[in-house]
Structure formats: structure tokens, C-alpha cells
PDB file of N, CA, C and O in Angstrom, chain B, residues numbered from 101:
ATOM      1  N   MET B 101      36.404   1.244  -9.081  1.00  0.00           N
ATOM      2  CA  MET B 101      35.461   1.645  -8.062  1.00  0.00           C
ATOM      3  C   MET B 101      34.044   1.285  -8.602  1.00  0.00           C
ATOM      4  O   MET B 101      33.677   1.631  -9.724  1.00  0.00           O
ATOM      5  N   ALA B 102      33.301   0.598  -7.773  1.00  0.00           N
ATOM      6  CA  ALA B 102      31.939   0.197  -8.178  1.00  0.00           C
ATOM      7  C   ALA B 102      31.020   1.404  -8.162  1.00  0.00           C
ATOM      8  O   ALA B 102      31.248   2.384  -7.452  1.00  0.00           O
ATOM      9  N   ASN B 103      29.994   1.301  -8.952  1.00  0.00           N
ATOM     10  CA  ASN B 103      29.002   2.346  -9.053  1.00  0.00           C
ATOM     11  C   ASN B 103      28.347   2.530  -7.644  1.00  0.00           C
ATOM     12  O   ASN B 103      27.918   1.551  -7.034  1.00  0.00           O
ATOM     13  N   MET B 104      28.280   3.730  -7.163  1.00  0.00           N
ATOM     14  CA  MET B 104      27.765   4.009  -5.813  1.00  0.00           C
ATOM     15  C   MET B 104      26.268   3.660  -5.661  1.00  0.00           C
ATOM     16  O   MET B 104      25.771   3.508  -4.545  1.00  0.00           O
ATOM     17  N   PHE B 105      25.565   3.535  -6.790  1.00  0.00           N
ATOM     18  CA  PHE B 105      24.162   3.260  -6.720  1.00  0.00           C
ATOM     19  C   PHE B 105      23.816   1.762  -6.890  1.00  0.00           C
ATOM     20  O   PHE B 105      22.648   1.379  -6.822  1.00  0.00           O
ATOM     21  N   GLU B 106      24.851   0.924  -7.112  1.00  0.00           N
ATOM     22  CA  GLU B 106      24.569  -0.505  -7.348  1.00  0.00           C
ATOM     23  C   GLU B 106      23.842  -1.161  -6.192  1.00  0.00           C
ATOM     24  O   GLU B 106      22.942  -1.972  -6.413  1.00  0.00           O
ATOM     25  N   LYS B 107      24.218  -0.826  -4.944  1.00  0.00           N
ATOM     26  CA  LYS B 107      23.527  -1.429  -3.785  1.00  0.00           C
ATOM     27  C   LYS B 107      22.079  -1.025  -3.764  1.00  0.00           C
ATOM     28  O   LYS B 107      21.214  -1.870  -3.537  1.00  0.00           O
ATOM     29  N   TYR B 108      21.781   0.234  -3.992  1.00  0.00           N
ATOM     30  CA  TYR B 108      20.385   0.690  -4.000  1.00  0.00           C
ATOM     31  C   TYR B 108      19.617   0.073  -5.125  1.00  0.00           C
ATOM     32  O   TYR B 108      18.443  -0.261  -4.962  1.00  0.00           O
ATOM     33  N   ALA B 109      20.239  -0.088  -6.258  1.00  0.00           N
ATOM     34  CA  ALA B 109      19.553  -0.681  -7.385  1.00  0.00           C
ATOM     35  C   ALA B 109      19.260  -2.174  -7.121  1.00  0.00           C
ATOM     36  O   ALA B 109      18.195  -2.677  -7.476  1.00  0.00           O
ATOM     37  N   ALA B 110      20.199  -2.849  -6.511  1.00  0.00           N
ATOM     38  CA  ALA B 110      20.009  -4.284  -6.172  1.00  0.00           C
ATOM     39  C   ALA B 110      18.916  -4.424  -5.121  1.00  0.00           C
ATOM     40  O   ALA B 110      18.087  -5.329  -5.218  1.00  0.00           O
ATOM     41  N   ASP B 111      18.897  -3.532  -4.099  1.00  0.00           N
ATOM     42  CA  ASP B 111      17.838  -3.589  -3.065  1.00  0.00           C
ATOM     43  C   ASP B 111      16.492  -3.362  -3.679  1.00  0.00           C
ATOM     44  O   ASP B 111      15.531  -4.074  -3.389  1.00  0.00           O
ATOM     45  N   ARG B 112      16.424  -2.342  -4.553  1.00  0.00           N
ATOM     46  CA  ARG B 112      15.132  -2.024  -5.216  1.00  0.00           C
ATOM     47  C   ARG B 112      14.654  -3.147  -6.088  1.00  0.00           C
ATOM     48  O   ARG B 112      13.460  -3.441  -6.144  1.00  0.00           O
ATOM     49  N   GLU B 113      15.599  -3.786  -6.781  1.00  0.00           N
ATOM     50  CA  GLU B 113      15.208  -4.887  -7.658  1.00  0.00           C
ATOM     51  C   GLU B 113      14.703  -6.080  -6.817  1.00  0.00           C
ATOM     52  O   GLU B 113      13.740  -6.739  -7.209  1.00  0.00           O
ATOM     53  N   ALA B 114      15.342  -6.362  -5.672  1.00  0.00           N
ATOM     54  CA  ALA B 114      14.863  -7.433  -4.794  1.00  0.00           C
ATOM     55  C   ALA B 114      13.474  -7.101  -4.252  1.00  0.00           C
ATOM     56  O   ALA B 114      12.606  -7.973  -4.202  1.00  0.00           O
ATOM     57  N   GLU B 115      13.257  -5.847  -3.846  1.00  0.00           N
ATOM     58  CA  GLU B 115      11.946  -5.415  -3.363  1.00  0.00           C
ATOM     59  C   GLU B 115      10.879  -5.553  -4.443  1.00  0.00           C
ATOM     60  O   GLU B 115       9.765  -5.998  -4.167  1.00  0.00           O
ATOM     61  N   GLN B 116      11.221  -5.170  -5.676  1.00  0.00           N
ATOM     62  CA  GLN B 116      10.282  -5.261  -6.784  1.00  0.00           C
ATOM     63  C   GLN B 116       9.934  -6.690  -7.098  1.00  0.00           C
ATOM     64  O   GLN B 116       8.776  -6.981  -7.401  1.00  0.00           O
ATOM     65  N   LYS B 117      10.904  -7.612  -7.039  1.00  0.00           N
ATOM     66  CA  LYS B 117      10.591  -9.042  -7.266  1.00  0.00           C
ATOM     67  C   LYS B 117       9.688  -9.571  -6.219  1.00  0.00           C
ATOM     68  O   LYS B 117       8.783 -10.352  -6.515  1.00  0.00           O
ATOM     69  N   LYS B 118       9.911  -9.152  -4.933  1.00  0.00           N
ATOM     70  CA  LYS B 118       9.066  -9.611  -3.910  1.00  0.00           C
ATOM     71  C   LYS B 118       7.621  -9.149  -4.078  1.00  0.00           C
ATOM     72  O   LYS B 118       6.681  -9.905  -3.832  1.00  0.00           O
ATOM     73  N   ILE B 119       7.465  -7.918  -4.495  1.00  0.00           N
ATOM     74  CA  ILE B 119       6.114  -7.359  -4.759  1.00  0.00           C
ATOM     75  C   ILE B 119       5.480  -8.086  -5.951  1.00  0.00           C
ATOM     76  O   ILE B 119       4.297  -8.423  -5.900  1.00  0.00           O
ATOM     77  N   GLU B 120       6.230  -8.327  -7.001  1.00  0.00           N
ATOM     78  CA  GLU B 120       5.698  -9.018  -8.167  1.00  0.00           C
ATOM     79  C   GLU B 120       5.260 -10.433  -7.801  1.00  0.00           C
ATOM     80  O   GLU B 120       4.222 -10.886  -8.283  1.00  0.00           O
ATOM     81  N   GLN B 121       6.032 -11.161  -6.946  1.00  0.00           N
ATOM     82  CA  GLN B 121       5.635 -12.479  -6.538  1.00  0.00           C
ATOM     83  C   GLN B 121       4.332 -12.455  -5.746  1.00  0.00           C
ATOM     84  O   GLN B 121       3.465 -13.309  -5.930  1.00  0.00           O
ATOM     85  N   THR B 122       4.206 -11.469  -4.864  1.00  0.00           N
ATOM     86  CA  THR B 122       2.992 -11.326  -4.086  1.00  0.00           C
ATOM     87  C   THR B 122       1.790 -11.072  -4.992  1.00  0.00           C
ATOM     88  O   THR B 122       0.732 -11.681  -4.833  1.00  0.00           O
ATOM     89  N   VAL B 123       1.972 -10.184  -5.920  1.00  0.00           N
ATOM     90  CA  VAL B 123       0.859  -9.776  -6.817  1.00  0.00           C
ATOM     91  C   VAL B 123       0.482 -10.956  -7.730  1.00  0.00           C
ATOM     92  O   VAL B 123      -0.697 -11.172  -8.011  1.00  0.00           O
ATOM     93  N   SER B 124       1.465 -11.699  -8.181  1.00  0.00           N
ATOM     94  CA  SER B 124       1.200 -12.734  -9.167  1.00  0.00           C
ATOM     95  C   SER B 124       0.605 -14.029  -8.555  1.00  0.00           C
ATOM     96  O   SER B 124       0.065 -14.870  -9.274  1.00  0.00           O
ATOM     97  N   GLU B 125       0.715 -14.172  -7.203  1.00  0.00           N
ATOM     98  CA  GLU B 125       0.082 -15.295  -6.551  1.00  0.00           C
ATOM     99  C   GLU B 125      -1.431 -15.161  -6.647  1.00  0.00           C
ATOM    100  O   GLU B 125      -1.959 -14.057  -6.779  1.00  0.00           O
ATOM    101  N   PRO B 126      -2.135 -16.315  -6.578  1.00  0.00           N
ATOM    102  CA  PRO B 126      -3.600 -16.231  -6.661  1.00  0.00           C
ATOM    103  C   PRO B 126      -4.135 -15.305  -5.559  1.00  0.00           C
ATOM    104  O   PRO B 126      -3.965 -15.554  -4.365  1.00  0.00           O
ATOM    105  N   ALA B 127      -4.783 -14.235  -6.010  1.00  0.00           N
ATOM    106  CA  ALA B 127      -5.225 -13.196  -5.093  1.00  0.00           C
ATOM    107  C   ALA B 127      -6.551 -13.573  -4.393  1.00  0.00           C
ATOM    108  O   ALA B 127      -6.901 -12.980  -3.372  1.00  0.00           O
ATOM    109  N   ALA B 128      -7.255 -14.520  -4.922  1.00  0.00           N
ATOM    110  CA  ALA B 128      -8.596 -14.833  -4.354  1.00  0.00           C
ATOM    111  C   ALA B 128      -8.480 -15.283  -2.909  1.00  0.00           C
ATOM    112  O   ALA B 128      -9.338 -14.940  -2.096  1.00  0.00           O
ATOM    113  N   ALA B 129      -7.439 -16.048  -2.560  1.00  0.00           N
ATOM    114  CA  ALA B 129      -7.303 -16.509  -1.222  1.00  0.00           C
ATOM    115  C   ALA B 129      -6.962 -15.367  -0.272  1.00  0.00           C
ATOM    116  O   ALA B 129      -7.289 -15.421   0.913  1.00  0.00           O
ATOM    117  N   LYS B 130      -6.315 -14.351  -0.785  1.00  0.00           N
ATOM    118  CA  LYS B 130      -5.871 -13.275   0.099  1.00  0.00           C
ATOM    119  C   LYS B 130      -6.825 -12.081   0.070  1.00  0.00           C
ATOM    120  O   LYS B 130      -6.725 -11.206   0.930  1.00  0.00           O
ATOM    121  N   ARG B 131      -7.736 -12.021  -0.883  1.00  0.00           N
ATOM    122  CA  ARG B 131      -8.558 -10.859  -1.071  1.00  0.00           C
ATOM    123  C   ARG B 131      -9.466 -10.608   0.135  1.00  0.00           C
ATOM    124  O   ARG B 131     -10.110 -11.521   0.652  1.00  0.00           O
ATOM    125  N   THR B 132      -9.497  -9.389   0.551  1.00  0.00           N
ATOM    126  CA  THR B 132     -10.362  -9.006   1.671  1.00  0.00           C
ATOM    127  C   THR B 132     -11.474  -8.105   1.103  1.00  0.00           C
ATOM    128  O   THR B 132     -11.301  -7.422   0.094  1.00  0.00           O
ATOM    129  N   THR B 133     -12.580  -8.136   1.774  1.00  0.00           N
ATOM    130  CA  THR B 133     -13.714  -7.305   1.297  1.00  0.00           C
ATOM    131  C   THR B 133     -13.713  -6.035   2.087  1.00  0.00           C
ATOM    132  O   THR B 133     -13.428  -6.034   3.284  1.00  0.00           O
ATOM    133  N   VAL B 134     -14.031  -4.952   1.423  1.00  0.00           N
ATOM    134  CA  VAL B 134     -14.134  -3.646   2.040  1.00  0.00           C
ATOM    135  C   VAL B 134     -15.576  -3.263   1.964  1.00  0.00           C
ATOM    136  O   VAL B 134     -16.189  -3.345   0.900  1.00  0.00           O
ATOM    137  N   SER B 135     -16.143  -2.835   3.096  1.00  0.00           N
ATOM    138  CA  SER B 135     -17.540  -2.495   3.085  1.00  0.00           C
ATOM    139  C   SER B 135     -17.772  -1.263   2.269  1.00  0.00           C
ATOM    140  O   SER B 135     -16.857  -0.468   2.060  1.00  0.00           O
ATOM    141  N   VAL B 136     -18.974  -1.093   1.808  1.00  0.00           N
ATOM    142  CA  VAL B 136     -19.349   0.078   0.996  1.00  0.00           C
ATOM    143  C   VAL B 136     -19.137   1.324   1.813  1.00  0.00           C
ATOM    144  O   VAL B 136     -18.733   2.350   1.265  1.00  0.00           O
ATOM    145  N   ASP B 137     -19.399   1.274   3.132  1.00  0.00           N
ATOM    146  CA  ASP B 137     -19.243   2.430   3.967  1.00  0.00           C
ATOM    147  C   ASP B 137     -17.789   2.934   4.055  1.00  0.00           C
ATOM    148  O   ASP B 137     -17.541   4.115   4.295  1.00  0.00           O
ATOM    149  N   ALA B 138     -16.869   2.037   3.860  1.00  0.00           N
ATOM    150  CA  ALA B 138     -15.410   2.427   3.947  1.00  0.00           C
ATOM    151  C   ALA B 138     -14.924   3.015   2.684  1.00  0.00           C
ATOM    152  O   ALA B 138     -13.891   3.684   2.687  1.00  0.00           O
ATOM    153  N   ALA B 139     -15.620   2.804   1.570  1.00  0.00           N
ATOM    154  CA  ALA B 139     -15.169   3.332   0.280  1.00  0.00           C
ATOM    155  C   ALA B 139     -15.413   4.849   0.242  1.00  0.00           C
ATOM    156  O   ALA B 139     -16.448   5.328   0.703  1.00  0.00           O
ATOM    157  N   PRO B 140     -14.447   5.598  -0.315  1.00  0.00           N
ATOM    158  CA  PRO B 140     -14.670   7.042  -0.397  1.00  0.00           C
ATOM    159  C   PRO B 140     -15.725   7.372  -1.441  1.00  0.00           C
ATOM    160  O   PRO B 140     -15.873   6.682  -2.449  1.00  0.00           O
ATOM    161  N   ALA B 141     -16.427   8.410  -1.177  1.00  0.00           N
ATOM    162  CA  ALA B 141     -17.431   8.870  -2.147  1.00  0.00           C
ATOM    163  C   ALA B 141     -16.766   9.262  -3.453  1.00  0.00           C
ATOM    164  O   ALA B 141     -15.724   9.918  -3.447  1.00  0.00           O
ATOM    165  N   GLU B 142     -17.348   8.874  -4.557  1.00  0.00           N
ATOM    166  CA  GLU B 142     -16.770   9.162  -5.902  1.00  0.00           C
ATOM    167  C   GLU B 142     -16.561  10.651  -6.096  1.00  0.00           C
ATOM    168  O   GLU B 142     -15.554  11.062  -6.671  1.00  0.00           O
ATOM    169  N   ASP B 143     -17.514  11.484  -5.616  1.00  0.00           N
ATOM    170  CA  ASP B 143     -17.422  12.927  -5.845  1.00  0.00           C
ATOM    171  C   ASP B 143     -16.757  13.662  -4.699  1.00  0.00           C
ATOM    172  O   ASP B 143     -16.696  14.892  -4.697  1.00  0.00           O
ATOM    173  N   GLU B 144     -16.260  12.917  -3.728  1.00  0.00           N
ATOM    174  CA  GLU B 144     -15.606  13.594  -2.571  1.00  0.00           C
ATOM    175  C   GLU B 144     -14.267  14.174  -3.037  1.00  0.00           C
ATOM    176  O   GLU B 144     -13.482  13.500  -3.704  1.00  0.00           O
ATOM    177  N   LYS B 145     -14.025  15.424  -2.678  1.00  0.00           N
ATOM    178  CA  LYS B 145     -12.776  16.080  -3.093  1.00  0.00           C
ATOM    179  C   LYS B 145     -11.557  15.430  -2.389  1.00  0.00           C
ATOM    180  O   LYS B 145     -11.641  15.068  -1.216  1.00  0.00           O
ATOM    181  N   ARG B 146     -10.496  15.295  -3.070  1.00  0.00           N
ATOM    182  CA  ARG B 146      -9.301  14.688  -2.520  1.00  0.00           C
ATOM    183  C   ARG B 146      -8.255  15.752  -2.278  1.00  0.00           C
ATOM    184  O   ARG B 146      -8.296  16.815  -2.898  1.00  0.00           O
ATOM    185  N   THR B 147      -7.311  15.482  -1.381  1.00  0.00           N
ATOM    186  CA  THR B 147      -6.208  16.365  -1.137  1.00  0.00           C
ATOM    187  C   THR B 147      -4.947  15.518  -0.981  1.00  0.00           C
ATOM    188  O   THR B 147      -5.024  14.295  -0.865  1.00  0.00           O
ATOM    189  N   THR B 148      -3.784  16.177  -0.980  1.00  0.00           N
ATOM    190  CA  THR B 148      -2.521  15.447  -0.873  1.00  0.00           C
ATOM    191  C   THR B 148      -2.051  15.541   0.555  1.00  0.00           C
ATOM    192  O   THR B 148      -2.181  16.583   1.198  1.00  0.00           O
ATOM    193  N   LEU B 149      -1.507  14.458   1.046  1.00  0.00           N
ATOM    194  CA  LEU B 149      -0.985  14.314   2.405  1.00  0.00           C
ATOM    195  C   LEU B 149       0.458  13.982   2.329  1.00  0.00           C
ATOM    196  O   LEU B 149       0.824  13.016   1.659  1.00  0.00           O
ATOM    197  N   SER B 150       1.312  14.737   2.987  1.00  0.00           N
ATOM    198  CA  SER B 150       2.715  14.435   3.092  1.00  0.00           C
ATOM    199  C   SER B 150       2.934  13.686   4.437  1.00  0.00           C
ATOM    200  O   SER B 150       2.588  14.198   5.502  1.00  0.00           O
ATOM    201  N   LEU B 151       3.478  12.541   4.368  1.00  0.00           N
ATOM    202  CA  LEU B 151       3.541  11.640   5.526  1.00  0.00           C
ATOM    203  C   LEU B 151       4.979  11.112   5.668  1.00  0.00           C
ATOM    204  O   LEU B 151       5.582  10.666   4.692  1.00  0.00           O
ATOM    205  N   SER B 152       5.496  11.166   6.846  1.00  0.00           N
ATOM    206  CA  SER B 152       6.825  10.652   7.157  1.00  0.00           C
ATOM    207  C   SER B 152       6.675   9.330   7.841  1.00  0.00           C
ATOM    208  O   SER B 152       6.094   9.261   8.923  1.00  0.00           O
ATOM    209  N   LEU B 153       7.188   8.255   7.237  1.00  0.00           N
ATOM    210  CA  LEU B 153       7.132   6.907   7.777  1.00  0.00           C
ATOM    211  C   LEU B 153       8.531   6.327   7.839  1.00  0.00           C
ATOM    212  O   LEU B 153       9.448   6.802   7.169  1.00  0.00           O
ATOM    213  N   THR B 154       8.682   5.287   8.657  1.00  0.00           N
ATOM    214  CA  THR B 154       9.917   4.532   8.552  1.00  0.00           C
ATOM    215  C   THR B 154       9.952   3.734   7.264  1.00  0.00           C
ATOM    216  O   THR B 154       8.907   3.412   6.698  1.00  0.00           O
ATOM    217  N   VAL B 155      11.125   3.422   6.810  1.00  0.00           N
ATOM    218  CA  VAL B 155      11.269   2.634   5.552  1.00  0.00           C
ATOM    219  C   VAL B 155      10.506   1.305   5.685  1.00  0.00           C
ATOM    220  O   VAL B 155       9.826   0.873   4.755  1.00  0.00           O
ATOM    221  N   SER B 156      10.634   0.661   6.868  1.00  0.00           N
ATOM    222  CA  SER B 156       9.901  -0.600   7.037  1.00  0.00           C
ATOM    223  C   SER B 156       8.415  -0.475   7.019  1.00  0.00           C
ATOM    224  O   SER B 156       7.715  -1.346   6.502  1.00  0.00           O
ATOM    225  N   ASP B 157       7.911   0.627   7.591  1.00  0.00           N
ATOM    226  CA  ASP B 157       6.441   0.856   7.544  1.00  0.00           C
ATOM    227  C   ASP B 157       5.970   1.101   6.133  1.00  0.00           C
ATOM    228  O   ASP B 157       4.906   0.618   5.745  1.00  0.00           O
ATOM    229  N   LYS B 158       6.751   1.854   5.341  1.00  0.00           N
ATOM    230  CA  LYS B 158       6.390   2.109   3.955  1.00  0.00           C
ATOM    231  C   LYS B 158       6.330   0.793   3.178  1.00  0.00           C
ATOM    232  O   LYS B 158       5.384   0.521   2.438  1.00  0.00           O
ATOM    233  N   LYS B 159       7.359   0.005   3.374  1.00  0.00           N
ATOM    234  CA  LYS B 159       7.399  -1.307   2.643  1.00  0.00           C
ATOM    235  C   LYS B 159       6.226  -2.187   3.078  1.00  0.00           C
ATOM    236  O   LYS B 159       5.649  -2.882   2.242  1.00  0.00           O
ATOM    237  N   ALA B 160       5.860  -2.177   4.352  1.00  0.00           N
ATOM    238  CA  ALA B 160       4.751  -2.980   4.835  1.00  0.00           C
ATOM    239  C   ALA B 160       3.451  -2.458   4.212  1.00  0.00           C
ATOM    240  O   ALA B 160       2.612  -3.265   3.813  1.00  0.00           O
ATOM    241  N   LEU B 161       3.254  -1.134   4.112  1.00  0.00           N
ATOM    242  CA  LEU B 161       2.073  -0.618   3.462  1.00  0.00           C
ATOM    243  C   LEU B 161       1.998  -0.964   1.993  1.00  0.00           C
ATOM    244  O   LEU B 161       0.927  -1.297   1.484  1.00  0.00           O
ATOM    245  N   LYS B 162       3.118  -0.889   1.309  1.00  0.00           N
ATOM    246  CA  LYS B 162       3.161  -1.282  -0.100  1.00  0.00           C
ATOM    247  C   LYS B 162       2.815  -2.712  -0.310  1.00  0.00           C
ATOM    248  O   LYS B 162       2.107  -3.059  -1.256  1.00  0.00           O
ATOM    249  N   MET B 163       3.318  -3.571   0.582  1.00  0.00           N
ATOM    250  CA  MET B 163       3.012  -5.009   0.476  1.00  0.00           C
ATOM    251  C   MET B 163       1.562  -5.296   0.799  1.00  0.00           C
ATOM    252  O   MET B 163       0.941  -6.120   0.128  1.00  0.00           O
ATOM    253  N   MET B 164       1.000  -4.642   1.808  1.00  0.00           N
ATOM    254  CA  MET B 164      -0.429  -4.790   2.101  1.00  0.00           C
ATOM    255  C   MET B 164      -1.289  -4.353   0.952  1.00  0.00           C
ATOM    256  O   MET B 164      -2.288  -5.003   0.643  1.00  0.00           O
ATOM    257  N   ALA B 165      -0.918  -3.245   0.298  1.00  0.00           N
ATOM    258  CA  ALA B 165      -1.708  -2.750  -0.850  1.00  0.00           C
ATOM    259  C   ALA B 165      -1.593  -3.738  -1.972  1.00  0.00           C
ATOM    260  O   ALA B 165      -2.591  -4.033  -2.630  1.00  0.00           O
ATOM    261  N   ALA B 166      -0.404  -4.267  -2.220  1.00  0.00           N
ATOM    262  CA  ALA B 166      -0.275  -5.242  -3.323  1.00  0.00           C
ATOM    263  C   ALA B 166      -1.077  -6.490  -3.029  1.00  0.00           C
ATOM    264  O   ALA B 166      -1.776  -6.999  -3.905  1.00  0.00           O
ATOM    265  N   GLU B 167      -0.986  -6.988  -1.809  1.00  0.00           N
ATOM    266  CA  GLU B 167      -1.742  -8.198  -1.441  1.00  0.00           C
ATOM    267  C   GLU B 167      -3.234  -8.027  -1.566  1.00  0.00           C
ATOM    268  O   GLU B 167      -3.954  -8.953  -1.943  1.00  0.00           O
ATOM    269  N   ARG B 168      -3.696  -6.820  -1.243  1.00  0.00           N
ATOM    270  CA  ARG B 168      -5.160  -6.569  -1.297  1.00  0.00           C
ATOM    271  C   ARG B 168      -5.580  -6.065  -2.681  1.00  0.00           C
ATOM    272  O   ARG B 168      -6.763  -5.832  -2.928  1.00  0.00           O
ATOM    273  N   GLU B 169      -4.625  -5.903  -3.560  1.00  0.00           N
ATOM    274  CA  GLU B 169      -4.907  -5.328  -4.911  1.00  0.00           C
ATOM    275  C   GLU B 169      -5.621  -4.003  -4.771  1.00  0.00           C
ATOM    276  O   GLU B 169      -6.676  -3.793  -5.368  1.00  0.00           O
ATOM    277  N   THR B 170      -5.056  -3.120  -3.993  1.00  0.00           N
ATOM    278  CA  THR B 170      -5.643  -1.778  -3.787  1.00  0.00           C
ATOM    279  C   THR B 170      -4.504  -0.762  -3.668  1.00  0.00           C
ATOM    280  O   THR B 170      -3.357  -1.067  -3.995  1.00  0.00           O
ATOM    281  N   THR B 171      -4.816   0.402  -3.217  1.00  0.00           N
ATOM    282  CA  THR B 171      -3.777   1.440  -3.065  1.00  0.00           C
ATOM    283  C   THR B 171      -3.530   1.735  -1.566  1.00  0.00           C
ATOM    284  O   THR B 171      -4.328   1.404  -0.689  1.00  0.00           O
ATOM    285  N   ILE B 172      -2.400   2.363  -1.344  1.00  0.00           N
ATOM    286  CA  ILE B 172      -2.105   2.788   0.070  1.00  0.00           C
ATOM    287  C   ILE B 172      -3.147   3.778   0.526  1.00  0.00           C
ATOM    288  O   ILE B 172      -3.567   3.745   1.683  1.00  0.00           O
ATOM    289  N   ALA B 173      -3.570   4.651  -0.353  1.00  0.00           N
ATOM    290  CA  ALA B 173      -4.624   5.657  -0.028  1.00  0.00           C
ATOM    291  C   ALA B 173      -5.916   4.952   0.443  1.00  0.00           C
ATOM    292  O   ALA B 173      -6.552   5.385   1.404  1.00  0.00           O
ATOM    293  N   ALA B 174      -6.286   3.871  -0.242  1.00  0.00           N
ATOM    294  CA  ALA B 174      -7.505   3.138   0.161  1.00  0.00           C
ATOM    295  C   ALA B 174      -7.344   2.468   1.548  1.00  0.00           C
ATOM    296  O   ALA B 174      -8.287   2.399   2.336  1.00  0.00           O
ATOM    297  N   ILE B 175      -6.118   1.980   1.815  1.00  0.00           N
ATOM    298  CA  ILE B 175      -5.857   1.361   3.109  1.00  0.00           C
ATOM    299  C   ILE B 175      -5.981   2.433   4.235  1.00  0.00           C
ATOM    300  O   ILE B 175      -6.586   2.211   5.284  1.00  0.00           O
ATOM    301  N   ILE B 176      -5.377   3.587   3.947  1.00  0.00           N
ATOM    302  CA  ILE B 176      -5.457   4.687   4.935  1.00  0.00           C
ATOM    303  C   ILE B 176      -6.898   5.158   5.096  1.00  0.00           C
ATOM    304  O   ILE B 176      -7.340   5.403   6.219  1.00  0.00           O
ATOM    305  N   HIS B 177      -7.608   5.284   4.041  1.00  0.00           N
ATOM    306  CA  HIS B 177      -9.060   5.663   4.108  1.00  0.00           C
ATOM    307  C   HIS B 177      -9.812   4.655   4.941  1.00  0.00           C
ATOM    308  O   HIS B 177     -10.595   5.039   5.810  1.00  0.00           O
ATOM    309  N   GLU B 178      -9.604   3.403   4.706  1.00  0.00           N
ATOM    310  CA  GLU B 178     -10.300   2.347   5.479  1.00  0.00           C
ATOM    311  C   GLU B 178      -9.966   2.481   6.984  1.00  0.00           C
ATOM    312  O   GLU B 178     -10.851   2.337   7.827  1.00  0.00           O
ATOM    313  N   TRP B 179      -8.715   2.752   7.309  1.00  0.00           N
ATOM    314  CA  TRP B 179      -8.254   2.899   8.701  1.00  0.00           C
ATOM    315  C   TRP B 179      -8.957   4.111   9.340  1.00  0.00           C
ATOM    316  O   TRP B 179      -9.405   4.045  10.485  1.00  0.00           O
ATOM    317  N   VAL B 180      -9.044   5.198   8.594  1.00  0.00           N
ATOM    318  CA  VAL B 180      -9.681   6.426   9.118  1.00  0.00           C
ATOM    319  C   VAL B 180     -11.166   6.133   9.330  1.00  0.00           C
ATOM    320  O   VAL B 180     -11.720   6.546  10.349  1.00  0.00           O
ATOM    321  N   ALA B 181     -11.827   5.440   8.410  1.00  0.00           N
ATOM    322  CA  ALA B 181     -13.219   5.188   8.538  1.00  0.00           C
ATOM    323  C   ALA B 181     -13.522   4.256   9.771  1.00  0.00           C
ATOM    324  O   ALA B 181     -14.559   4.384  10.421  1.00  0.00           O
ATOM    325  N   GLU B 182     -12.613   3.363  10.043  1.00  0.00           N
ATOM    326  CA  GLU B 182     -12.767   2.459  11.199  1.00  0.00           C
ATOM    327  C   GLU B 182     -12.579   3.196  12.523  1.00  0.00           C
ATOM    328  O   GLU B 182     -13.213   2.856  13.521  1.00  0.00           O
ATOM    329  N   HIS B 183     -11.711   4.198  12.530  1.00  0.00           N
ATOM    330  CA  HIS B 183     -11.314   4.841  13.764  1.00  0.00           C
ATOM    331  C   HIS B 183     -11.925   6.225  13.999  1.00  0.00           C
ATOM    332  O   HIS B 183     -11.608   6.877  14.994  1.00  0.00           O
ATOM    333  N   ARG B 184     -12.805   6.683  13.087  1.00  0.00           N
ATOM    334  CA  ARG B 184     -13.466   7.934  13.317  1.00  0.00           C
ATOM    335  C   ARG B 184     -14.398   7.807  14.494  1.00  0.00           C
ATOM    336  O   ARG B 184     -15.019   6.767  14.716  1.00  0.00           O
ATOM    337  N   GLU B 185     -14.485   8.902  15.254  1.00  0.00           N
ATOM    338  CA  GLU B 185     -15.391   8.922  16.442  1.00  0.00           C
ATOM    339  C   GLU B 185     -16.775   9.325  16.065  1.00  0.00           C
ATOM    340  O   GLU B 185     -17.690   9.046  16.840  1.00  0.00           O
ATOM    341  N   ASP B 186     -17.017   9.954  14.948  1.00  0.00           N
ATOM    342  CA  ASP B 186     -18.349  10.439  14.613  1.00  0.00           C
ATOM    343  C   ASP B 186     -19.139   9.426  13.831  1.00  0.00           C
ATOM    344  O   ASP B 186     -19.982   9.808  13.019  1.00  0.00           O
ATOM    345  N   LYS B 187     -18.909   8.191  14.037  1.00  0.00           N
ATOM    346  CA  LYS B 187     -19.651   7.101  13.294  1.00  0.00           C
ATOM    347  C   LYS B 187     -21.104   7.151  13.672  1.00  0.00           C
ATOM    348  O   LYS B 187     -21.897   6.348  13.181  1.00  0.00           O
TER     349      LYS B 187
END
């Protein structure tokens, strides 16, 4: 009987290789600029958010973050800054 986690390990390894390839490619061509207004204040208090996403959405966010050389939190912050009504 094969190890029940082999498939998950193989899937994770393939996903990791894809992320590594994306990160190791020249980032200058892909790099996007984030305006200073979109960056969170250094002294602004942070909190934790529990978020339920589809697996494909999570993978897409991880890939976007890797391509932009940033974090998922920074991408979400940028989105919130763009869509706030109190601009």
C-alpha cells in the first residue's frame, strides 16, 4: 500500500517548483510599482484576519505575491486602498 500522503507531497512539490521558477525569473520585467499612498503606515497597528478562499484563489494569490516579490497581506492592503470609499 502506497503512503496516503504521497499524492499531496507530489502536488506540493510541483507547486513549490512552479513558485521557485516564477521567483527565479528576472523580476525586473514583472515588477509593479506600488504608490506610497497604498503602503501601510509603519506604525499602524496590525491584526490577524481569518479568510476562507478556494484552493485556486489561494494559489493565484501566492503566485501574484511571488511575481511581485511582496506578500499576500500587501496585495490585500493595496486592494483595500484602491476600493475604499473614503479616499
